[in-house]
Gaussian input, Z-matrix of N, CA and C with variables (Angstrom, degrees):
# hf/3-21g

backbone

0 1
 N
 C     1     B1
 C     2     B2     1     A1
 N     3     B3     2     A2     1     D1
 C     4     B4     3     A3     2     D2
 C     5     B5     4     A4     3     D3
 N     6     B6     5     A5     4     D4
 C     7     B7     6     A6     5     D5
 C     8     B8     7     A7     6     D6
 N     9     B9     8     A8     7     D7
 C    10    B10     9     A9     8     D8
 C    11    B11    10    A10     9     D9
 N    12    B12    11    A11    10    D10
 C    13    B13    12    A12    11    D11
 C    14    B14    13    A13    12    D12
 N    15    B15    14    A14    13    D13
 C    16    B16    15    A15    14    D14
 C    17    B17    16    A16    15    D15
 N    18    B18    17    A17    16    D16
 C    19    B19    18    A18    17    D17
 C    20    B20    19    A19    18    D18
 N    21    B21    20    A20    19    D19
 C    22    B22    21    A21    20    D20
 C    23    B23    22    A22    21    D21
 N    24    B24    23    A23    22    D22
 C    25    B25    24    A24    23    D23
 C    26    B26    25    A25    24    D24
 N    27    B27    26    A26    25    D25
 C    28    B28    27    A27    26    D26
 C    29    B29    28    A28    27    D27
 N    30    B30    29    A29    28    D28
 C    31    B31    30    A30    29    D29
 C    32    B32    31    A31    30    D30
 N    33    B33    32    A32    31    D31
 C    34    B34    33    A33    32    D32
 C    35    B35    34    A34    33    D33
 N    36    B36    35    A35    34    D34
 C    37    B37    36    A36    35    D35
 C    38    B38    37    A37    36    D36
 N    39    B39    38    A38    37    D37
 C    40    B40    39    A39    38    D38
 C    41    B41    40    A40    39    D39
 N    42    B42    41    A41    40    D40
 C    43    B43    42    A42    41    D41
 C    44    B44    43    A43    42    D42
 N    45    B45    44    A44    43    D43
 C    46    B46    45    A45    44    D44
 C    47    B47    46    A46    45    D45
 N    48    B48    47    A47    46    D46
 C    49    B49    48    A48    47    D47
 C    50    B50    49    A49    48    D48
 N    51    B51    50    A50    49    D49
 C    52    B52    51    A51    50    D50
 C    53    B53    52    A52    51    D51
 N    54    B54    53    A53    52    D52
 C    55    B55    54    A54    53    D53
 C    56    B56    55    A55    54    D54
 N    57    B57    56    A56    55    D55
 C    58    B58    57    A57    56    D56
 C    59    B59    58    A58    57    D57
 N    60    B60    59    A59    58    D58
 C    61    B61    60    A60    59    D59
 C    62    B62    61    A61    60    D60
 N    63    B63    62    A62    61    D61
 C    64    B64    63    A63    62    D62
 C    65    B65    64    A64    63    D63
 N    66    B66    65    A65    64    D64
 C    67    B67    66    A66    65    D65
 C    68    B68    67    A67    66    D66
 N    69    B69    68    A68    67    D67
 C    70    B70    69    A69    68    D68
 C    71    B71    70    A70    69    D69
 N    72    B72    71    A71    70    D70
 C    73    B73    72    A72    71    D71
 C    74    B74    73    A73    72    D72
 N    75    B75    74    A74    73    D73
 C    76    B76    75    A75    74    D74
 C    77    B77    76    A76    75    D75
 N    78    B78    77    A77    76    D76
 C    79    B79    78    A78    77    D77
 C    80    B80    79    A79    78    D78
 N    81    B81    80    A80    79    D79
 C    82    B82    81    A81    80    D80
 C    83    B83    82    A82    81    D81
 N    84    B84    83    A83    82    D82
 C    85    B85    84    A84    83    D83
 C    86    B86    85    A85    84    D84
 N    87    B87    86    A86    85    D85
 C    88    B88    87    A87    86    D86
 C    89    B89    88    A88    87    D87
 N    90    B90    89    A89    88    D88
 C    91    B91    90    A90    89    D89
 C    92    B92    91    A91    90    D90
 N    93    B93    92    A92    91    D91
 C    94    B94    93    A93    92    D92
 C    95    B95    94    A94    93    D93
 N    96    B96    95    A95    94    D94
 C    97    B97    96    A96    95    D95
 C    98    B98    97    A97    96    D96
 N    99    B99    98    A98    97    D97
 C   100   B100    99    A99    98    D98
 C   101   B101   100   A100    99    D99
 N   102   B102   101   A101   100   D100
 C   103   B103   102   A102   101   D101
 C   104   B104   103   A103   102   D102
 N   105   B105   104   A104   103   D103
 C   106   B106   105   A105   104   D104
 C   107   B107   106   A106   105   D105
 N   108   B108   107   A107   106   D106
 C   109   B109   108   A108   107   D107
 C   110   B110   109   A109   108   D108
 N   111   B111   110   A110   109   D109
 C   112   B112   111   A111   110   D110
 C   113   B113   112   A112   111   D111
 N   114   B114   113   A113   112   D112
 C   115   B115   114   A114   113   D113
 C   116   B116   115   A115   114   D114
 N   117   B117   116   A116   115   D115
 C   118   B118   117   A117   116   D116
 C   119   B119   118   A118   117   D117
 N   120   B120   119   A119   118   D118
 C   121   B121   120   A120   119   D119
 C   122   B122   121   A121   120   D120
 N   123   B123   122   A122   121   D121
 C   124   B124   123   A123   122   D122
 C   125   B125   124   A124   123   D123
 N   126   B126   125   A125   124   D124
 C   127   B127   126   A126   125   D125
 C   128   B128   127   A127   126   D126
 N   129   B129   128   A128   127   D127
 C   130   B130   129   A129   128   D128
 C   131   B131   130   A130   129   D129
 N   132   B132   131   A131   130   D130
 C   133   B133   132   A132   131   D131
 C   134   B134   133   A133   132   D132
 N   135   B135   134   A134   133   D133
 C   136   B136   135   A135   134   D134
 C   137   B137   136   A136   135   D135
 N   138   B138   137   A137   136   D136
 C   139   B139   138   A138   137   D137
 C   140   B140   139   A139   138   D138
 N   141   B141   140   A140   139   D139
 C   142   B142   141   A141   140   D140
 C   143   B143   142   A142   141   D141
 N   144   B144   143   A143   142   D142
 C   145   B145   144   A144   143   D143
 C   146   B146   145   A145   144   D144
 N   147   B147   146   A146   145   D145
 C   148   B148   147   A147   146   D146
 C   149   B149   148   A148   147   D147
 N   150   B150   149   A149   148   D148
 C   151   B151   150   A150   149   D149
 C   152   B152   151   A151   150   D150
 N   153   B153   152   A152   151   D151
 C   154   B154   153   A153   152   D152
 C   155   B155   154   A154   153   D153
 N   156   B156   155   A155   154   D154
 C   157   B157   156   A156   155   D155
 C   158   B158   157   A157   156   D156
 N   159   B159   158   A158   157   D157
 C   160   B160   159   A159   158   D158
 C   161   B161   160   A160   159   D159
 N   162   B162   161   A161   160   D160
 C   163   B163   162   A162   161   D161
 C   164   B164   163   A163   162   D162
 N   165   B165   164   A164   163   D163
 C   166   B166   165   A165   164   D164
 C   167   B167   166   A166   165   D165
 N   168   B168   167   A167   166   D166
 C   169   B169   168   A168   167   D167
 C   170   B170   169   A169   168   D168
 N   171   B171   170   A170   169   D169
 C   172   B172   171   A171   170   D170
 C   173   B173   172   A172   171   D171
 N   174   B174   173   A173   172   D172
 C   175   B175   174   A174   173   D173
 C   176   B176   175   A175   174   D174
 N   177   B177   176   A176   175   D175
 C   178   B178   177   A177   176   D176
 C   179   B179   178   A178   177   D177
 N   180   B180   179   A179   178   D178
 C   181   B181   180   A180   179   D179
 C   182   B182   181   A181   180   D180
 N   183   B183   182   A182   181   D181
 C   184   B184   183   A183   182   D182
 C   185   B185   184   A184   183   D183
 N   186   B186   185   A185   184   D184
 C   187   B187   186   A186   185   D185
 C   188   B188   187   A187   186   D186
 N   189   B189   188   A188   187   D187
 C   190   B190   189   A189   188   D188
 C   191   B191   190   A190   189   D189
 N   192   B192   191   A191   190   D190
 C   193   B193   192   A192   191   D191
 C   194   B194   193   A193   192   D192
 N   195   B195   194   A194   193   D193
 C   196   B196   195   A195   194   D194
 C   197   B197   196   A196   195   D195
 N   198   B198   197   A197   196   D196
 C   199   B199   198   A198   197   D197
 C   200   B200   199   A199   198   D198
 N   201   B201   200   A200   199   D199
 C   202   B202   201   A201   200   D200
 C   203   B203   202   A202   201   D201
 N   204   B204   203   A203   202   D202
 C   205   B205   204   A204   203   D203
 C   206   B206   205   A205   204   D204
 N   207   B207   206   A206   205   D205
 C   208   B208   207   A207   206   D206
 C   209   B209   208   A208   207   D207
 N   210   B210   209   A209   208   D208
 C   211   B211   210   A210   209   D209
 C   212   B212   211   A211   210   D210
 N   213   B213   212   A212   211   D211
 C   214   B214   213   A213   212   D212
 C   215   B215   214   A214   213   D213
 N   216   B216   215   A215   214   D214
 C   217   B217   216   A216   215   D215
 C   218   B218   217   A217   216   D216
 N   219   B219   218   A218   217   D217
 C   220   B220   219   A219   218   D218
 C   221   B221   220   A220   219   D219
 N   222   B222   221   A221   220   D220
 C   223   B223   222   A222   221   D221
 C   224   B224   223   A223   222   D222
 N   225   B225   224   A224   223   D223
 C   226   B226   225   A225   224   D224
 C   227   B227   226   A226   225   D225
 N   228   B228   227   A227   226   D226
 C   229   B229   228   A228   227   D227
 C   230   B230   229   A229   228   D228
 N   231   B231   230   A230   229   D229
 C   232   B232   231   A231   230   D230
 C   233   B233   232   A232   231   D231
 N   234   B234   233   A233   232   D232
 C   235   B235   234   A234   233   D233
 C   236   B236   235   A235   234   D234
 N   237   B237   236   A236   235   D235
 C   238   B238   237   A237   236   D236
 C   239   B239   238   A238   237   D237
 N   240   B240   239   A239   238   D238
 C   241   B241   240   A240   239   D239
 C   242   B242   241   A241   240   D240
 N   243   B243   242   A242   241   D241
 C   244   B244   243   A243   242   D242
 C   245   B245   244   A244   243   D243

   B1=1.4486
   B2=1.5253
   B3=1.2981
   B4=1.4614
   B5=1.5215
   B6=1.3321
   B7=1.4655
   B8=1.5159
   B9=1.3036
   B10=1.4556
   B11=1.5222
   B12=1.3013
   B13=1.4495
   B14=1.5171
   B15=1.3215
   B16=1.4549
   B17=1.5116
   B18=1.3084
   B19=1.4489
   B20=1.5191
   B21=1.3320
   B22=1.4639
   B23=1.5191
   B24=1.3067
   B25=1.4551
   B26=1.5229
   B27=1.3286
   B28=1.4603
   B29=1.5214
   B30=1.3221
   B31=1.4670
   B32=1.5153
   B33=1.3177
   B34=1.4646
   B35=1.5242
   B36=1.3243
   B37=1.4592
   B38=1.5193
   B39=1.3287
   B40=1.4611
   B41=1.5114
   B42=1.3292
   B43=1.4687
   B44=1.5301
   B45=1.3051
   B46=1.4657
   B47=1.5203
   B48=1.3245
   B49=1.4714
   B50=1.5266
   B51=1.3308
   B52=1.4644
   B53=1.5259
   B54=1.3334
   B55=1.4700
   B56=1.5308
   B57=1.3367
   B58=1.4687
   B59=1.5244
   B60=1.3311
   B61=1.4525
   B62=1.5159
   B63=1.3220
   B64=1.4641
   B65=1.5229
   B66=1.3280
   B67=1.4657
   B68=1.5253
   B69=1.3441
   B70=1.4619
   B71=1.5247
   B72=1.3397
   B73=1.4589
   B74=1.5222
   B75=1.3157
   B76=1.4611
   B77=1.5188
   B78=1.3180
   B79=1.4531
   B80=1.5284
   B81=1.3255
   B82=1.4676
   B83=1.5234
   B84=1.3273
   B85=1.4529
   B86=1.5109
   B87=1.3201
   B88=1.4640
   B89=1.5258
   B90=1.3468
   B91=1.4660
   B92=1.5266
   B93=1.3540
   B94=1.4660
   B95=1.5283
   B96=1.3220
   B97=1.4613
   B98=1.5321
   B99=1.3358
   B100=1.4662
   B101=1.5230
   B102=1.3419
   B103=1.4644
   B104=1.5249
   B105=1.3269
   B106=1.4623
   B107=1.5307
   B108=1.3377
   B109=1.4627
   B110=1.5377
   B111=1.3260
   B112=1.4654
   B113=1.5298
   B114=1.3071
   B115=1.4632
   B116=1.5292
   B117=1.3230
   B118=1.4626
   B119=1.5243
   B120=1.3389
   B121=1.4632
   B122=1.5237
   B123=1.3395
   B124=1.4685
   B125=1.5247
   B126=1.3290
   B127=1.4588
   B128=1.5295
   B129=1.3300
   B130=1.4621
   B131=1.5353
   B132=1.3403
   B133=1.4778
   B134=1.5293
   B135=1.3347
   B136=1.4688
   B137=1.5258
   B138=1.3132
   B139=1.4666
   B140=1.5294
   B141=1.3300
   B142=1.4674
   B143=1.5258
   B144=1.3289
   B145=1.4642
   B146=1.5184
   B147=1.3138
   B148=1.4714
   B149=1.5192
   B150=1.3139
   B151=1.4624
   B152=1.5202
   B153=1.3320
   B154=1.4622
   B155=1.5159
   B156=1.3160
   B157=1.4565
   B158=1.5207
   B159=1.3201
   B160=1.4585
   B161=1.5231
   B162=1.3137
   B163=1.4631
   B164=1.5277
   B165=1.3269
   B166=1.4595
   B167=1.5270
   B168=1.3173
   B169=1.4660
   B170=1.5333
   B171=1.3270
   B172=1.4659
   B173=1.5246
   B174=1.3440
   B175=1.4630
   B176=1.5215
   B177=1.3415
   B178=1.4544
   B179=1.5235
   B180=1.3168
   B181=1.4607
   B182=1.5149
   B183=1.3221
   B184=1.4587
   B185=1.5215
   B186=1.3232
   B187=1.4572
   B188=1.5243
   B189=1.3061
   B190=1.4579
   B191=1.5255
   B192=1.3139
   B193=1.4674
   B194=1.5301
   B195=1.3363
   B196=1.4586
   B197=1.5251
   B198=1.3168
   B199=1.4557
   B200=1.5255
   B201=1.3375
   B202=1.4612
   B203=1.5334
   B204=1.3242
   B205=1.4660
   B206=1.5237
   B207=1.3111
   B208=1.4677
   B209=1.5275
   B210=1.3236
   B211=1.4601
   B212=1.5179
   B213=1.3133
   B214=1.4640
   B215=1.5255
   B216=1.3387
   B217=1.4564
   B218=1.5243
   B219=1.3369
   B220=1.4660
   B221=1.5245
   B222=1.3297
   B223=1.4554
   B224=1.5150
   B225=1.3136
   B226=1.4687
   B227=1.5152
   B228=1.3327
   B229=1.4656
   B230=1.5291
   B231=1.3382
   B232=1.4758
   B233=1.5337
   B234=1.3118
   B235=1.4567
   B236=1.5194
   B237=1.3272
   B238=1.4616
   B239=1.5179
   B240=1.2975
   B241=1.4528
   B242=1.5139
   B243=1.3343
   B244=1.4531
   B245=1.4464
   A1=110.76
   A2=114.47
   A3=119.86
   A4=109.34
   A5=116.47
   A6=119.49
   A7=107.71
   A8=114.62
   A9=119.91
   A10=109.14
   A11=116.57
   A12=122.18
   A13=108.63
   A14=116.12
   A15=118.55
   A16=110.93
   A17=114.78
   A18=121.92
   A19=107.44
   A20=116.11
   A21=118.93
   A22=109.49
   A23=113.83
   A24=121.55
   A25=107.52
   A26=115.69
   A27=121.31
   A28=108.80
   A29=116.42
   A30=121.46
   A31=108.74
   A32=115.51
   A33=120.83
   A34=109.06
   A35=115.34
   A36=121.18
   A37=110.58
   A38=115.88
   A39=122.53
   A40=113.83
   A41=115.62
   A42=121.91
   A43=111.86
   A44=117.88
   A45=120.26
   A46=109.76
   A47=116.82
   A48=120.59
   A49=110.12
   A50=117.21
   A51=120.59
   A52=111.19
   A53=117.19
   A54=121.24
   A55=112.11
   A56=116.84
   A57=118.39
   A58=111.94
   A59=116.23
   A60=119.89
   A61=114.96
   A62=116.30
   A63=120.17
   A64=109.52
   A65=115.54
   A66=119.57
   A67=111.02
   A68=117.07
   A69=119.70
   A70=109.69
   A71=115.39
   A72=120.81
   A73=109.07
   A74=116.40
   A75=122.71
   A76=108.33
   A77=117.43
   A78=122.16
   A79=108.72
   A80=115.33
   A81=120.48
   A82=109.49
   A83=115.92
   A84=121.27
   A85=114.72
   A86=117.67
   A87=122.03
   A88=108.12
   A89=116.56
   A90=118.19
   A91=113.77
   A92=117.15
   A93=120.18
   A94=109.99
   A95=115.98
   A96=121.63
   A97=110.45
   A98=117.77
   A99=120.18
   A100=111.60
   A101=117.27
   A102=120.85
   A103=110.42
   A104=116.34
   A105=120.87
   A106=110.59
   A107=116.54
   A108=120.34
   A109=110.85
   A110=117.01
   A111=120.98
   A112=110.92
   A113=117.00
   A114=121.34
   A115=110.72
   A116=116.97
   A117=120.72
   A118=111.44
   A119=117.16
   A120=120.84
   A121=111.01
   A122=117.83
   A123=121.00
   A124=110.55
   A125=116.52
   A126=121.07
   A127=113.06
   A128=115.87
   A129=121.11
   A130=109.25
   A131=117.49
   A132=121.11
   A133=114.59
   A134=117.80
   A135=120.24
   A136=112.21
   A137=117.98
   A138=121.11
   A139=112.08
   A140=117.45
   A141=120.58
   A142=111.70
   A143=116.66
   A144=121.02
   A145=113.18
   A146=116.95
   A147=120.79
   A148=110.54
   A149=114.77
   A150=119.60
   A151=107.27
   A152=116.05
   A153=119.92
   A154=109.25
   A155=114.65
   A156=121.61
   A157=108.94
   A158=114.72
   A159=120.76
   A160=107.99
   A161=115.42
   A162=120.49
   A163=108.60
   A164=115.17
   A165=122.30
   A166=106.61
   A167=115.89
   A168=120.95
   A169=111.77
   A170=115.16
   A171=124.38
   A172=114.49
   A173=116.68
   A174=121.27
   A175=108.17
   A176=117.40
   A177=119.75
   A178=110.10
   A179=115.28
   A180=121.02
   A181=109.43
   A182=116.66
   A183=120.42
   A184=108.92
   A185=115.19
   A186=120.16
   A187=111.52
   A188=115.53
   A189=121.31
   A190=109.48
   A191=115.39
   A192=120.96
   A193=110.84
   A194=116.98
   A195=119.49
   A196=110.38
   A197=116.14
   A198=121.29
   A199=107.45
   A200=117.40
   A201=120.05
   A202=111.41
   A203=115.56
   A204=120.20
   A205=109.49
   A206=116.08
   A207=123.21
   A208=113.43
   A209=116.81
   A210=120.45
   A211=110.78
   A212=114.57
   A213=121.90
   A214=106.37
   A215=115.99
   A216=121.57
   A217=108.96
   A218=115.59
   A219=120.11
   A220=108.83
   A221=115.97
   A222=122.76
   A223=107.20
   A224=115.96
   A225=121.35
   A226=111.39
   A227=117.54
   A228=120.47
   A229=109.06
   A230=116.99
   A231=119.41
   A232=109.82
   A233=116.06
   A234=120.22
   A235=113.04
   A236=116.76
   A237=119.35
   A238=109.73
   A239=116.42
   A240=120.49
   A241=114.00
   A242=118.09
   A243=119.74
   A244=116.95
   D1=135.09
   D2=-178.99
   D3=-114.22
   D4=128.82
   D5=175.38
   D6=-102.86
   D7=130.02
   D8=-176.68
   D9=-108.05
   D10=85.15
   D11=179.98
   D12=-103.64
   D13=74.43
   D14=-178.61
   D15=-70.24
   D16=141.91
   D17=179.22
   D18=-103.19
   D19=129.02
   D20=179.34
   D21=-120.94
   D22=150.53
   D23=177.04
   D24=-104.44
   D25=128.20
   D26=-177.03
   D27=-117.93
   D28=124.59
   D29=176.50
   D30=-102.56
   D31=137.15
   D32=-179.49
   D33=-118.61
   D34=146.99
   D35=-177.14
   D36=-126.71
   D37=155.03
   D38=173.60
   D39=57.19
   D40=-135.07
   D41=-177.21
   D42=-62.46
   D43=-28.25
   D44=179.72
   D45=-65.63
   D46=-44.82
   D47=177.65
   D48=-60.75
   D49=-38.33
   D50=178.31
   D51=-64.40
   D52=-40.95
   D53=-178.78
   D54=-66.73
   D55=-38.17
   D56=-178.64
   D57=-90.18
   D58=-8.88
   D59=175.91
   D60=77.92
   D61=16.36
   D62=-179.37
   D63=-162.10
   D64=153.26
   D65=177.19
   D66=-88.35
   D67=-11.75
   D68=-179.40
   D69=-151.16
   D70=135.22
   D71=176.08
   D72=-133.50
   D73=160.70
   D74=176.56
   D75=-111.93
   D76=135.58
   D77=176.24
   D78=-127.14
   D79=148.36
   D80=-178.29
   D81=-120.08
   D82=142.26
   D83=174.67
   D84=77.95
   D85=23.55
   D86=179.76
   D87=-103.38
   D88=125.52
   D89=-179.17
   D90=-128.65
   D91=-4.53
   D92=177.62
   D93=-140.68
   D94=164.86
   D95=178.19
   D96=-61.47
   D97=-41.57
   D98=179.42
   D99=-61.11
   D100=-42.30
   D101=177.76
   D102=-63.91
   D103=-38.74
   D104=178.72
   D105=-62.62
   D106=-49.90
   D107=179.49
   D108=-59.46
   D109=-46.17
   D110=-179.48
   D111=-59.36
   D112=-44.15
   D113=179.46
   D114=-64.64
   D115=-44.08
   D116=179.07
   D117=-63.18
   D118=-43.72
   D119=-178.73
   D120=-67.30
   D121=-34.05
   D122=177.01
   D123=-65.92
   D124=-43.69
   D125=-176.50
   D126=-80.61
   D127=-32.22
   D128=-174.95
   D129=-133.86
   D130=77.57
   D131=-175.31
   D132=-54.83
   D133=-27.35
   D134=179.18
   D135=-60.88
   D136=-23.44
   D137=-178.65
   D138=-68.83
   D139=-22.29
   D140=-179.03
   D141=-58.83
   D142=-30.61
   D143=-177.47
   D144=-94.13
   D145=5.29
   D146=-178.20
   D147=-108.06
   D148=145.35
   D149=172.42
   D150=-93.49
   D151=132.49
   D152=175.83
   D153=-156.77
   D154=157.66
   D155=178.17
   D156=-105.35
   D157=156.35
   D158=177.49
   D159=-118.94
   D160=129.40
   D161=177.01
   D162=-114.47
   D163=138.73
   D164=175.26
   D165=-115.64
   D166=118.64
   D167=-178.74
   D168=51.18
   D169=47.25
   D170=175.46
   D171=67.66
   D172=17.11
   D173=175.67
   D174=-121.17
   D175=128.82
   D176=178.84
   D177=-60.37
   D178=133.42
   D179=-179.73
   D180=-98.07
   D181=149.85
   D182=176.62
   D183=-134.22
   D184=158.92
   D185=179.66
   D186=60.03
   D187=-145.31
   D188=-179.89
   D189=-105.23
   D190=58.70
   D191=-177.34
   D192=-62.92
   D193=146.11
   D194=174.62
   D195=-71.98
   D196=150.67
   D197=176.75
   D198=-110.28
   D199=107.18
   D200=-179.79
   D201=-64.87
   D202=154.48
   D203=177.11
   D204=-58.66
   D205=148.09
   D206=178.34
   D207=62.37
   D208=28.07
   D209=178.00
   D210=-81.65
   D211=155.30
   D212=172.49
   D213=-100.72
   D214=117.73
   D215=-177.92
   D216=-107.50
   D217=137.68
   D218=177.48
   D219=-130.22
   D220=136.73
   D221=173.96
   D222=-102.66
   D223=115.48
   D224=-171.33
   D225=-112.94
   D226=127.23
   D227=175.71
   D228=-70.66
   D229=167.46
   D230=176.69
   D231=-55.36
   D232=142.73
   D233=-175.37
   D234=-79.65
   D235=-27.83
   D236=-179.00
   D237=-104.12
   D238=167.11
   D239=-178.77
   D240=-80.62
   D241=-1.96
   D242=-174.37
   D243=-114.35

């Protein structure tokens, strides 16, 4: 039996970094965008009320995209002021 507990590094920017109290966090066992959001919302409930985008390897992710091992994840606040 093989357990796939991939460790990912997540970088946060702007107000998101302020809400989580760090510009970078490590998460284990995350393999999709939905799992990432669920983990973030569990650890940082304030994020539920914020709009933000998720990028995987500098490409904006949509839906429940898979997160490949050794990916660079970024949590991006809205780009415009509105």
